[in-house]
C-alpha positions in Angstrom: 95.5 140.4 99.4 94.7 138.9 102.7 96.7 135.8 101.8 99.9 137.9 101.9 99.3 138.6 105.5 99.7 134.9 106.2 102.3 133.8 103.6 104.9 136.5 104.3 105.3 135.7 108.0 105.2 132.0 107.3 107.9 132.3 104.7 110.1 134.4 106.9 109.7 131.9 109.7 110.7 129.1 107.4 113.8 131.0 106.2 114.8 131.7 109.8 114.3 128.1 110.7 116.5 126.8 107.8 119.2 129.4 108.6 119.3 128.4 112.2 119.5 124.7 111.3 122.2 125.4 108.8 124.4 127.4 111.2 123.8 124.8 114.0 125.0 122.0 111.7 127.9 124.1 110.5 129.0 124.8 114.1 128.8 121.1 115.0 131.1 120.2 112.1 128.7 118.4 109.8 130.2 120.0 106.7 133.9 119.6 107.7 134.6 116.5 105.7 132.5 115.9 102.6 134.9 113.6 100.8 135.6 110.7 103.2 132.1 109.3 103.5 131.9 108.8 99.7 135.3 107.1 99.7 134.5 104.9 102.7 131.9 103.0 100.5 134.7 101.8 98.3 137.0 101.0 101.2 134.4 98.8 102.7 134.1 96.8 99.5 137.8 96.3 99.3 138.0 95.1 102.9 135.1 92.7 102.4 136.7 91.2 99.4 139.9 90.6 101.3 138.0 88.8 104.1 136.2 86.6 101.6 139.5 85.5 99.9 141.1 84.8 103.2 138.2 82.6 104.4 138.1 80.6 101.1 141.9 79.9 101.2 141.7 77.9 104.2 
């Protein structure tokens, strides 16, 4: 029973910490655009292929 005296405050502290970090990152705009970073990977490949073909033409 004495373990509950320690685990309950620790769990509440962790929940509070995660909520504070979530609201801080939400306020800073980290969750505003979730689509573009995934699409930028493909755009980088297309741009690199264009540069390779231009350099081999010459």
